[in-house]
C-alpha positions, 0 to 999 in steps of 0.5 A, spaced: 188 080 153 185 076 148 182 082 145 188 084 145 191 078 140 185 079 136 187 086 135 195 085 133 192 079 128 188 084 125 193 090 124 198 085 121 203 085 128 206 079 130 209 076 137 206 081 141 210 086 142 209 093 137 212 100 138 204 102 137 201 105 143 194 106 145 191 111 144 190 117 149 185 120 152 181 126 149 184 132 152 190 128 156 197 131 153 202 127 148 206 122 152 214 124 152 217 119 147 222 118 153 217 115 157 214 112 151 221 108 149 221 106 156 215 103 156 214 100 150 222 097 153 218 095 159 213 091 156 218 088 151 221 086 158 214 083 161 211 077 161 208 073 154 201 073 153 198 068 158 204 068 163 203 071 170 207 075 176 209 074 182 206 079 187 213 080 190 216 082 183 211 087 181 210 091 187 219 091 186 219 093 179 213 099 180 217 101 187 212 100 192 217 097 195 225 097 195 227 091 195 224 085 192 226 081 199 222 087 202 217 085 198 217 078 200 217 080 207 211 084 207 207 079 204 208 073 209 208 078 214 200 080 212 202 087 210 200 085 202 193 084 200 189 083 193 183 084 192 182 085 200 186 077 202 192 077 205 197 074 199 203 069 199 210 072 195 208 067 190 201 070 189 200 071 181 197 078 180 193 080 174 191 086 171 185 090 174 187 087 181 187 092 187 193 092 190 194 094 198 200 095 201 201 098 208 207 101 210 211 105 216 206 110 217 201 109 211 198 105 206 198 104 199 192 102 194 194 102 187 190 098 182 194 093 176 194 096 169 200 093 166 204 087 169 212 088 168 217 083 172 223 088 171 225 094 176 224 100 171 225 108 173 219 112 176 215 115 171 215 108 167 213 105 173 207 110 175 204 108 168 203 101 170 198 102 175 193 107 179 195 111 185 189 111 189 192 112 195 190 116 201 194 122 202 200 121 207 199 123 214 202 130 215 209 130 219 207 133 225 202 127 227 207 122 225 212 125 230 214 121 235 213 124 242 219 125 247 224 128 242 229 131 246 235 135 244 242 133 242 246 134 248 241 134 253 244 128 256 241 121 260 233 124 261 232 125 269 227 121 273 222 127 273 223 127 264 222 120 264 216 121 268 214 126 263 215 122 257 210 116 259 205 121 261 206 123 254 207 116 251 200 114 256 196 120 252 197 118 246 196 110 247 203 108 246 204 106 253 208 100 253 205 098 261 199 094 261 194 097 266 197 104 267 193 110 269 195 115 265 197 122 270 197 116 277 204 115 276 202 108 279 203 103 275 199 096 276 198 093 283 202 089 286 200 082 289 201 082 297 203 090 297 197 095 300 
């Protein structure tokens, strides 16, 4: 941030907000003017030099979670890590931090490139971080076992046993000590 301030003083801009964009990387296409204007507006609404942004607010602003309260709940539940450490919702995020957000079936890994406080559109939000997330798992891999056809009615005892057997094979059994395929659970005390 100090280098930016020194550059701005030498170029003659005041206040730290300017319409100038950083030079584009060699070989990259020119940014869309609408996106550039939205980025400039987001930076103007962002924190001033020396101020910080809360992690729950930042992950909401860049659209990693749907609501700020979900971001705070994810932090409290230990689903958000910054540079490998679990953080509280009020943790101050900085440019260059690695943020890991564990969601339902995947983990998002992003590197912070720009601090913003207010929620912005998806194209602008994508420019505030570098996404290093692994690809999401295929839908077949996350489909739950034991889905019944609509209107099939209540499962029979045989259907229930088959669903339990499938859950046990996938490691999702709710009964500790059950043996897959044996049909019997743990032994009860006093029974032979």
